[in-house]
C-alpha positions as CSV (number, residue, x, y, z in Angstrom):
1,M,11.1,-16.0,14.6
2,P,10.8,-19.2,16.7
3,D,10.8,-18.6,20.7
4,H,10.2,-14.7,20.1
5,Q,9.9,-13.0,23.5
6,I,8.9,-10.1,24.2
7,L,9.0,-8.6,28.0
8,V,6.4,-6.3,29.0
9,P,6.6,-4.5,32.3
10,L,3.3,-3.2,34.3
11,D,3.0,-1.3,37.6
12,G,-0.9,-1.4,37.9
13,S,-1.7,1.8,36.0
14,V,-3.5,2.8,32.8
15,L,-0.3,4.4,31.6
16,A,1.5,1.6,31.3
17,E,-1.3,-0.8,30.1
18,C,-0.8,1.6,27.1
19,V,1.9,-0.1,25.7
20,L,-0.6,-4.0,25.3
21,P,-2.1,-2.7,21.8
22,H,1.5,-2.7,20.6
23,V,2.2,-5.8,22.1
24,V,-0.7,-7.7,20.8
25,A,0.0,-5.7,16.8
26,L,3.8,-7.3,17.0
27,G,2.8,-10.6,19.0
28,R,0.6,-11.5,16.3
29,V,3.6,-11.0,13.8
30,F,6.1,-12.9,15.5
31,G,4.4,-15.1,17.4
32,S,5.7,-14.3,20.5
33,K,5.5,-16.0,24.0
34,I,4.2,-12.7,26.0
35,I,5.8,-12.5,29.7
36,L,4.2,-9.7,31.9
37,L,6.2,-8.6,34.6
38,R,5.7,-6.6,37.5
39,V,7.6,-5.5,40.7
40,I,6.0,-4.5,44.0
41,T,8.8,-2.3,45.9
42,P,8.2,-2.3,49.4
43,A,7.9,0.8,52.1
44,T,11.1,2.7,52.4
45,D,9.8,4.8,55.6
46,E,12.9,5.5,58.1
47,G,12.2,3.9,61.0
48,H,9.1,2.2,59.5
49,V,8.3,-1.3,59.7
50,I,6.3,-3.1,56.4
51,D,3.0,-4.7,57.8
52,P,3.2,-8.4,56.8
53,F,-0.7,-8.5,56.8
54,S,-0.6,-5.1,54.5
55,W,2.3,-6.6,52.7
56,E,0.6,-10.2,51.7
57,M,-2.6,-8.3,50.7
58,Q,-0.6,-5.8,48.1
59,K,0.9,-9.2,46.6
60,A,-1.9,-10.8,46.5
61,E,-3.4,-7.7,44.5
62,A,-0.9,-8.0,42.0
63,I,-0.5,-11.7,40.9
64,S,-4.8,-10.9,40.6
65,Y,-4.1,-8.1,38.7
66,L,-1.3,-9.7,36.6
67,Q,-3.6,-12.9,36.0
68,G,-6.2,-10.8,34.8
69,K,-4.0,-9.1,32.2
70,K,-2.6,-12.5,31.3
71,E,-6.7,-13.7,30.3
72,L,-7.5,-10.8,28.7
73,L,-4.0,-11.5,26.7
74,N,-4.7,-15.1,26.5
75,Q,-8.4,-14.4,23.9
76,L,-6.1,-13.0,21.6
77,M,-2.2,-14.8,21.8
78,D,-1.4,-18.5,22.7
79,S,1.6,-18.0,24.8
80,V,1.4,-15.9,27.6
81,E,2.8,-15.7,31.4
82,Y,3.6,-13.9,34.6
83,Q,6.1,-12.8,36.5
84,L,5.8,-11.1,40.1
85,F,9.3,-10.1,42.0
86,E,9.9,-7.5,45.1
87,G,12.8,-5.0,45.4
88,K,13.5,-2.1,43.1
89,A,11.3,-1.8,39.8
90,A,14.3,-0.9,37.1
91,E,17.2,-3.4,38.6
92,K,14.5,-6.0,38.6
93,I,13.2,-5.7,35.2
94,T,16.7,-5.4,33.7
95,E,18.0,-7.7,36.0
96,Y,15.4,-10.5,34.7
97,A,15.7,-9.4,30.7
98,R,19.2,-10.2,31.3
99,Q,18.8,-13.5,32.7
100,E,16.1,-14.8,30.5
101,N,17.6,-13.4,27.6
102,V,14.7,-11.4,26.0
103,D,14.0,-10.3,22.6
104,L,12.7,-7.1,22.9
105,I,11.5,-5.0,26.1
106,A,7.9,-2.8,25.9
107,L,7.6,0.0,27.7
108,S,5.0,2.8,28.0
109,S,7.0,6.1,28.8
110,H,5.1,6.5,31.5
111,G,3.2,4.8,35.0
112,Q,2.0,4.8,38.0
113,S,4.1,8.4,38.6
114,G,1.5,9.9,36.2
115,L,2.4,12.1,33.1
116,N,4.6,14.8,33.5
117,E,6.4,17.0,31.3
118,W,9.7,14.5,30.6
119,N,9.6,12.4,27.9
120,I,9.7,9.3,29.7
121,S,10.0,8.3,33.1
122,S,12.8,7.8,35.4
123,V,12.3,4.3,35.5
124,V,11.9,3.9,32.1
125,Q,14.7,5.9,31.2
126,K,17.3,3.4,33.9
127,I,15.6,0.4,32.1
128,I,16.8,1.5,27.8
129,F,20.1,2.5,29.0
130,Y,20.9,-0.8,31.3
131,A,19.1,-3.3,30.3
132,Q,21.0,-3.1,26.7
133,K,18.5,-5.1,25.0
134,S,16.0,-4.0,21.9
135,I,13.1,-2.1,23.4
136,L,9.6,-1.2,21.9
137,L,9.0,2.5,23.2
138,I,5.0,3.6,23.5
139,R,4.1,7.6,24.2
140,A,1.8,7.4,26.8
141,Y,0.2,11.0,26.3
142,H,-0.2,9.6,22.6
143,A,-2.0,5.8,23.4
144,M,-4.2,6.3,26.1
145,D,-7.8,5.4,24.4
146,V,-6.2,2.7,21.8
147,G,-8.3,-0.1,22.4
148,I,-6.1,-3.9,23.2
149,Q,-7.3,-4.6,18.9
150,D,-6.9,-1.3,17.6
151,V,-3.1,-1.3,16.2
152,R,-2.7,-1.7,12.8
153,Y,0.3,0.0,11.0
154,Q,-0.5,1.2,8.2
155,K,3.4,3.3,7.8
156,L,6.5,2.1,9.1
157,A,9.9,4.3,9.0
158,M,13.2,3.2,8.9
159,P,16.1,6.2,8.8
160,L,19.1,4.7,7.6
161,D,22.9,6.1,8.1
162,C,25.0,3.4,7.7
163,P,24.0,0.4,5.5
164,Q,25.9,-2.6,7.2
165,R,24.5,-1.4,10.8
166,A,21.2,0.1,9.7
167,E,20.3,-3.4,7.9
168,L,19.9,-5.4,10.6
169,V,16.4,-3.9,11.8
170,L,15.7,-4.7,8.3
171,P,14.2,-7.9,8.2
172,M,11.9,-7.1,11.1
173,A,10.9,-3.7,9.7
174,A,10.0,-5.8,6.4
175,H,8.5,-9.1,8.4
176,I,6.0,-6.1,10.2
177,A,5.1,-4.1,7.0
178,K,3.8,-7.8,4.9
179,F,1.9,-8.7,8.0
180,Y,-0.3,-5.7,8.0
181,G,0.1,-4.5,4.4
182,A,2.2,-1.6,5.4
183,R,4.4,0.7,3.7
184,L,7.9,1.2,4.6
185,L,9.3,4.4,4.6
186,L,12.9,4.5,3.9
187,T,14.9,7.9,5.1
188,H,18.1,9.6,5.2
189,V,18.9,13.2,5.9
190,I,22.3,14.2,4.3
191,R,24.1,16.1,6.9
192,E,25.4,20.1,5.5
193,P,29.1,19.8,5.4
194,E,30.2,21.8,8.5
195,I,32.7,25.1,7.8
196,T,34.5,25.8,10.8
197,C,36.1,29.5,10.2
198,R,35.3,33.1,11.4
199,N,34.2,34.7,8.5
200,P,31.3,34.0,5.7
201,P,32.8,30.9,3.7
202,T,34.0,31.2,0.3
203,E,32.4,30.4,-3.2
204,A,35.1,27.7,-3.6
205,E,34.3,26.3,0.1
206,L,30.5,26.9,-0.7
207,D,30.7,24.7,-4.0
208,L,32.9,21.8,-2.4
209,S,30.0,21.5,0.1
210,R,27.4,21.2,-2.7
211,K,29.6,18.6,-4.2
212,L,29.9,16.4,-0.9
213,I,25.9,17.3,-0.8
214,E,25.6,15.8,-4.1
215,C,27.8,12.7,-4.0
216,N,25.7,11.8,-0.6
217,K,22.8,12.4,-2.5
218,N,23.5,10.3,-5.3
219,Y,25.1,7.5,-3.1
220,M,21.4,7.4,-1.5
221,E,19.7,7.5,-4.2
222,K,21.2,4.3,-5.3
223,Y,21.3,2.9,-2.4
224,F,17.5,3.4,-1.9
225,E,16.7,2.0,-5.7
226,Q,18.5,-1.5,-4.8
227,L,16.8,-1.6,-1.4
228,T,13.1,-1.0,-3.2
229,S,13.5,-3.2,-5.4
230,Q,15.0,-6.5,-3.0
231,L,12.0,-5.6,-0.5
232,S,9.6,-5.3,-4.2
233,H,10.2,-8.6,-4.8
234,Q,9.5,-10.1,-0.9
235,G,6.1,-7.9,-1.5
236,V,6.8,-4.7,0.3
237,E,5.1,-1.3,-0.4
238,I,8.4,1.3,0.0
239,Q,8.6,5.1,0.0
240,S,11.5,6.8,0.3
241,E,12.7,10.2,1.1
242,L,15.8,11.9,1.0
243,R,16.3,15.3,2.9
244,T,19.5,18.1,3.6
245,S,19.8,19.6,6.6
246,S,22.3,21.2,9.3
247,N,20.0,19.2,12.6
248,V,19.6,15.2,11.3
249,S,18.0,14.4,14.6
250,E,15.6,17.5,14.1
251,T,14.7,16.7,10.6
252,L,14.1,13.4,11.3
253,H,11.3,14.2,14.1
254,E,9.4,16.8,12.0
255,L,9.7,13.6,8.7
256,M,7.9,11.4,10.9
257,E,5.1,13.5,12.1
258,D,4.6,15.0,8.4
259,E,4.4,11.5,7.0
260,K,1.9,10.6,9.8
261,V,4.4,7.2,10.8
262,D,2.7,4.7,13.3
263,L,6.1,3.0,13.7
264,V,9.4,4.0,13.6
265,L,12.5,1.1,13.4
266,L,15.8,1.9,13.3
267,T,19.2,0.1,15.1
268,A,20.7,1.8,18.5
269,H,23.8,2.3,16.7
270,G,24.7,3.8,13.5
271,M,27.5,5.0,11.1
272,T,29.5,7.1,14.1
273,G,27.8,5.2,17.0
274,S,30.5,4.5,19.5
275,H,30.4,1.0,21.7
276,K,31.1,3.0,24.6
277,W,27.1,3.8,25.2
278,P,24.2,1.8,24.5
279,Y,22.8,3.5,21.9
280,G,24.2,6.3,19.2
281,N,23.1,9.9,19.1
282,L,19.8,9.3,16.1
283,A,18.7,6.1,18.7
284,T,19.1,8.6,22.1
285,S,17.6,11.7,20.4
286,F,14.4,9.5,19.7
287,I,14.2,8.0,22.8
288,I,14.7,11.2,24.9
289,Y,12.4,13.3,22.4
290,G,10.3,11.7,20.0
291,S,6.9,11.2,20.0
292,K,6.5,8.2,17.7
293,P,5.9,4.2,18.8
294,I,9.6,3.2,18.8
295,I,11.8,-0.3,18.1
296,I,15.0,0.3,18.5
297,L,17.3,-3.5,17.6
298,Q,20.1,-3.4,19.9
299,D,23.2,-4.3,17.9
300,L,25.6,-4.9,20.7
301,N,26.0,-7.7,23.0
302,P,26.1,-6.3,26.8
303,E,29.6,-7.2,27.2
304,E,30.4,-5.2,24.4
305,I,29.2,-1.6,25.6
306,E,31.6,-0.4,28.1
307,N,30.7,0.8,31.7
308,S,30.1,4.0,32.5
309,Q,32.1,5.4,35.4
310,A,28.7,5.6,37.2
311,E,28.0,2.4,36.9
312,I,32.0,1.3,37.9
313,A,31.8,3.4,41.0
314,A,28.5,2.3,42.0
315,R,30.3,-1.8,42.0
316,E,32.5,-0.5,43.5
317,Y,30.5,1.1,46.3
318,K,28.7,-1.9,46.6
319,G,31.6,-4.2,47.0
320,H,32.7,-2.2,50.6
């Protein structure tokens, strides 16, 4: 992937740095240009004037920090640079990601605000949903003791629900798997058909449900066979797993844990994904509730995604 750019927002905390081992691991695969970005925010206390000397010291410390991380990564990678901005973190990061058309934003789930009961911090959530870019999301609570060169993927997973869209991430998954000699798990959860009725379903209705499940199963088995043959010829070791459940997301989360997956890869929208939102239901579930490192490939351009009513209102308010 020529000119592949990975944007790495850092806030100076150890938690935010948890993403760096994965940045190194993926940067090696794609020969990526790494852009370290830090945003410092002026104090917002009402009635207080920012001390110019303290502010310049803060900027100097931030630059020194970025230079140190650049030197560390330069020992392992060829192309590393850094950027420093002033303002609100989420806004500046998303603005830069769009302007520079970066390929991937690498994010740790938590940063300087610390770990909490929420699976991702509020700043990270804003970046994910408003940058409208492909993302790498690492759970800080699982990655705090990982060395900068310690990530070596052994098992990748690709949840598939629609060949045309889901396959967009397939070349990336195959490339990573080949580079590390990792096994690639192709998985699909067949949703049990819902029967809307107040009374227990009849035997005829249950039989219809079973036939539909079997039909979907046969289709996916043939599809997995085709993909296995295609990828095996490329030197990728393939494993496939089909399950049936009334709750697709929950079953996939359990499967990722059962199979001890190192990295999950999927597209932002699946078979039923709407263009109204940056992510479909499955991708959103992995962002909000997942625990595994994940790459979500954004399959829509920003202009294809509809603005929410909140975004429209906020822009109109700024114009007053």
